[in-house]
C-alpha positions in Angstrom: -24.5 -1.4 -6.1 -21.5 0.8 -6.5 -19.4 0.4 -9.6 -15.9 -0.9 -9.3 -13.5 1.6 -10.8 -9.7 1.7 -11.1 -7.0 2.6 -8.7 -4.0 4.4 -10.2 -0.7 3.3 -8.7 2.2 5.6 -9.3 5.4 3.7 -8.6 8.2 5.9 -10.1 9.6 7.9 -7.2 10.3 11.0 -9.5 6.7 11.2 -10.6 4.7 14.4 -10.1 0.9 14.5 -10.4 -1.0 17.5 -11.7 -4.4 18.4 -13.2 -5.3 19.2 -16.8 -9.0 19.9 -16.9 -10.7 16.8 -15.7 -7.7 14.6 -16.2 -4.9 13.3 -13.9 -1.5 13.8 -15.5 1.7 12.0 -14.4 5.0 13.7 -15.3 8.5 12.5 -14.8 11.3 15.1 -15.2 8.8 17.5 -16.7 7.6 15.1 -19.4 4.1 13.7 -19.5 4.1 9.9 -19.0 0.5 9.1 -18.4 -3.0 10.7 -18.2 -6.4 9.4 -17.3 -9.9 11.0 -16.8 -10.7 11.5 -13.1 -14.1 9.8 -13.6 -12.4 6.5 -14.4 -10.7 6.4 -11.0 -11.8 5.6 -7.4 -8.3 6.0 -5.9 -4.7 7.2 -6.5 -1.8 5.7 -4.6 1.5 7.6 -5.1 4.8 5.8 -4.1 7.3 8.6 -4.3 8.4 11.9 -2.8 7.7 14.5 -5.6 4.0 14.8 -4.7 1.0 16.4 -6.4 -0.2 19.9 -7.3 -2.9 21.6 -5.1 -5.1 21.7 -8.2 -4.8 17.9 -8.5 -5.6 17.4 -4.8 -8.7 19.7 -5.3 -9.8 17.6 -8.3 -9.5 14.4 -6.2 -11.4 15.7 -3.2 -14.2 17.2 -5.4 -14.5 13.9 -7.3 -14.4 11.7 -4.1 -11.2 10.0 -5.3 -8.9 8.9 -2.5 -5.3 10.2 -2.8 -2.7 8.4 -0.6 1.0 8.9 -0.4 3.4 6.0 0.5 7.1 5.7 0.7 8.7 3.7 -2.2 8.8 0.7 0.2 5.1 0.9 0.7 4.9 2.5 4.2 1.9 4.9 4.6 2.7 8.6 4.8 -0.4 10.6 4.3 -3.9 10.8 2.8 -5.6 13.8 1.3 -9.1 14.6 2.6 -11.5 17.1 1.3 -14.6 18.5 3.1 -16.4 16.0 5.3 -19.2 14.2 3.4 -21.9 11.9 4.5 -24.7 12.0 7.0 -23.7 13.9 10.1 -26.2 11.9 12.1 -24.4 8.7 11.1 -21.1 10.0 12.3 -22.5 11.3 15.5 -23.9 7.8 16.1 -20.5 6.3 15.3 -18.9 8.5 17.9 -21.5 7.7 20.6 -21.1 4.0 20.0 -17.3 4.3 20.1 -17.5 6.0 23.5 -19.7 3.2 24.8 -17.4 0.3 26.0 -20.2 -2.3 25.8 -21.5 -1.3 22.3 -18.0 -1.0 20.9 -17.1 -4.5 22.3 -20.1 -6.0 20.6 -19.0 -4.7 17.2 -15.3 -5.5 17.8 -16.3 -9.1 18.5 -17.8 -9.4 15.0 -14.5 -8.1 13.4 -12.4 -10.7 15.3 -14.8 -13.5 14.7 -14.6 -12.8 11.0 -10.8 -12.7 11.2 -10.5 -16.0 13.1 -13.0 -17.9 10.9 -11.2 -16.6 7.7 -7.8 -17.7 9.1 -9.2 -21.1 9.7 -10.5 -21.2 6.2 -7.1 -20.3 4.7 -5.5 -23.1 6.7 -8.3 -25.6 6.0 -8.0 -24.9 2.3 -4.3 -25.7 2.5 -5.0 -29.1 4.0 -7.7 -29.8 1.4 -5.6 -28.8 -1.6 -2.1 -29.9 -0.5 -2.6 -32.4 2.3 -0.1 -34.8 0.9 2.8 -32.3 0.9 2.4 -30.3 4.1 2.4 -31.2 7.8 -1.3 -31.3 8.4 -0.9 -32.2 12.1 0.7 -28.8 12.8 -2.1 -27.0 11.1 -4.8 -29.1 12.8 -3.3 -28.4 16.2 -3.4 -24.7 15.5 -7.0 -25.0 14.2 -8.0 -26.5 17.6 -6.5 -23.5 19.3 -8.3 -21.1 17.0 -11.6 -22.8 17.7 -11.0 -22.5 21.4 -10.3 -18.8 21.2 -13.2 -18.3 18.8 -15.5 -19.8 21.4 -14.0 -17.5 24.1 -14.9 -14.3 22.3 -18.4 -14.3 23.7 -17.0 -14.5 27.2 -14.9 -11.4 26.8 -16.0 -8.7 29.2 -13.7 -5.9 27.9 -11.7 -4.9 24.9 -8.3 -5.8 26.5 -9.4 -9.5 26.8 -10.6 -9.4 23.2 -7.2 -8.0 22.1 -5.6 -10.8 23.9 -7.6 -13.4 22.0 -6.8 -11.6 18.7 -3.1 -11.5 19.5 -3.0 -15.2 20.4 -4.8 -16.2 17.3 -2.6 -14.1 15.1 0.5 -15.7 16.7 -0.9 -19.2 16.2 -1.9 -18.5 12.6 1.5 -17.1 11.5 3.4 -19.9 13.2 1.9 -22.4 10.6 1.3 -20.1 7.6 4.8 -21.2 6.5 3.4 -24.7 5.8 1.3 -23.2 3.0 4.4 -21.8 1.2 5.1 -24.7 -1.2 7.7 -23.2 -3.5 10.9 -21.1 -3.3 11.3 -22.0 0.4 14.8 -20.6 0.5 13.5 -17.1 -0.4 10.0 -17.2 1.1 9.3 -18.3 4.7 7.5 -17.0 7.8 7.7 -18.0 11.4 6.2 -14.9 12.9 4.7 -11.6 11.8 7.2 -8.7 11.9 7.1 -5.2 10.5 8.6 -1.7 10.8 10.7 -2.9 9.1 9.7 -6.3 7.8 12.7 -8.7 8.2 12.1 -11.2 5.5 10.5 -11.4 2.0 7.2 -12.8 3.0 6.6 -10.2 5.7 7.6 -7.5 3.3 5.0 -8.9 0.8 2.3 -9.1 3.4 3.0 -5.5 4.7 2.7 -4.2 1.2 -0.6 -5.9 0.5 -2.0 -4.8 3.9 -1.1 -1.2 3.0 -3.0 -1.5 -0.3 -6.0 -3.0 1.5 -5.9 -0.2 4.1 -6.2 2.4 1.3 -9.3 0.6 -0.1 -11.0 0.1 3.3 -10.4 3.7 4.3 -11.9 4.9 1.0 -14.9 2.6 1.4 -15.6 4.0 4.9 -15.4 7.6 3.7 -17.7 6.7 0.8 -20.6 5.5 3.1 -20.1 8.5 5.4 -18.2 6.9 8.3 -15.1 8.3 10.0 -12.2 6.0 9.3 -10.3 7.3 12.3 -12.7 6.4 15.0 -12.8 2.6 15.6 -14.4 0.1 18.0 -11.5 -2.3 18.4 -8.3 -0.3 17.8 -7.8 2.5 20.3 -7.8 6.1 19.1 -4.4 7.4 18.2 -3.5 10.6 16.2 -3.0 9.8 12.6 -4.2 6.1 12.9 -7.3 5.1 11.0 -8.8 3.0 13.8 -12.0 2.0 12.0 -10.2 1.1 8.8 -7.9 -1.2 10.8 -10.9 -2.7 12.5 -12.6 -3.6 9.3 -9.3 -4.9 7.8 -9.1 -7.6 10.4 -11.7 -9.8 8.8 -10.5 -9.1 5.2 -6.7 -9.7 5.6 -6.8 -13.5 5.2 -9.0 -13.5 2.1 -7.8 -10.4 0.2 -4.1 -10.3 1.2 -2.8 -13.5 2.7 -4.2 -15.8 0.0 -2.9 -13.5 -2.7 0.5 -13.5 -1.2 0.6 -17.3 -1.0 -0.6 -17.7 -4.6 2.0 -15.3 -6.0 4.8 -17.1 -4.2 3.6 -20.6 -5.0 2.9 -19.7 -8.7 6.4 -18.1 -8.8 4.9 -14.7 -9.9 7.4 -13.2 -7.4 11.0 -14.3 -6.9 13.7 -13.7 -4.3 15.3 -11.2 -6.6 12.2 -8.9 -6.3 13.3 -8.1 -2.7 16.4 -6.4 -1.3 17.8 -6.5 2.2 18.9 -3.1 3.5 21.9 -2.6 5.8 19.7 -2.2 8.9 18.2 -5.7 8.2 14.9 -4.5 6.8 13.6 -5.9 3.5 12.1 -3.8 0.7 10.8 -4.6 -2.8 12.3 -3.7 -6.1 10.3 -1.6 -8.6 9.7 -4.7 -10.7 8.4 -6.6 -7.7 6.0 -3.8 -6.7 4.6 -3.6 -10.3 4.0 -7.4 -10.3 2.2 -7.2 -7.0 0.1 -4.2 -8.1 -0.9 -6.0 -11.3 -2.0 -9.1 -9.3 -3.8 -7.0 -6.8 -5.9 -5.2 -9.5 -6.6 -8.5 -11.2 -7.7 -10.1 -8.0 -10.1 -7.3 -7.3 -11.9 -8.1 -10.6 -12.7 -11.7 -9.5 -16.4 -12.4 -8.7 -17.5 -13.9 -5.4 -20.9 -14.5 -3.9 -21.3 -12.3 -0.8 -22.4 -14.6 2.1 -24.8 -12.0 3.6 -26.2 -10.3 0.4 -26.1 -13.5 -1.5 -25.2 -11.6 -4.6 -22.2 -11.9 -6.9 -19.8 -8.9 -6.5 -16.2 -8.2 -7.5 -13.7 -8.9 -4.8 -12.7 -5.2 -4.9 -16.1 -4.1 -3.7 -16.0 -6.3 -0.5 -14.6 -3.4 1.6 -17.4 -1.1 0.4 -20.1 -3.7 1.1 -18.8 -4.3 4.6 -18.6 -0.6 5.2 -22.2 -0.2 3.9 -23.4 -3.0 6.2 -21.6 -1.4 9.2 -23.3 1.9 8.4 -26.7 0.2 8.1 -26.2 -1.4 11.5 -25.3 1.9 13.2 -28.4 3.5 11.6 -30.5 0.6 13.1 -31.5 -0.8 9.7 -30.2 -4.3 10.5 -29.9 -6.0 13.9 -26.2 -6.7 13.8 -23.0 -6.3 11.8 -22.5 -9.3 9.6 -18.7 -10.1 9.1 -17.5 -11.3 5.8 -16.8 -15.0 5.8 -14.8 -16.3 2.9 -15.8 -19.5 1.2 
């Protein structure tokens, strides 16, 4: 099993990254603020505009360390890629399957089944843990709708009908997710999913966590030799990592939504960690981002038993394991792609 390494998050906008031997060095205003050996990292996420030296980019690509650039608010800008690695036969198989509507639909069904089941688990856990303080009837009514749509997945004859089911389930889910926000209701609430820009604190938090998850999933797919930009559910679009977005669907509830709810309910974040801009969008303060990044890294260290492998692994390795299982399926080593179902 692959070893879980660290991801370096650079949050100071004035930071510039450069190489010193086999070390990553972070400088602000020409002064060294931090350094770390490249072999201790599996990814670097830079939230600023100063950038990185070509030598540092070369070091990252040679060491298979993902280097992503985001805006200070967490919106994805770019990702540095080196030479294409991995088995060319695997990628050729991926492309052939992606061009086959029937085979793509079969895999896409698995992603959406995993998503809906995990959404149901998040809501069910809320009833189990806080049934006396939330409106369980609302959640149970949505659960019925999720089950109905889950059963309809096998009847989908094309990707458009599957996208309709996914869209309906997402709408139902986010309509009641607010019931699971137990604290700080004046500052944190959600009635629908909105983005570009997010219009409330909870949506801003979810968008930021989804961006972090996207980085990890894209890195995992590249590690096993798959092309993150050619998916089976999300349509091809220049600059959009379709397969990474596909694989994220089943992982969002477990890796992002639950963490967001926990941070709000445990008051690890406060309303003061978010700022509303003149245009109505909401962004996070530097202090808020650092709190989230710390919680994200800590969460990735937690151990879970993988439902398919039946082995204990760190949460941070789940994207890699799912990417590996997808690659095995495409190679013909296993009969189907097993989604990740949270406990």
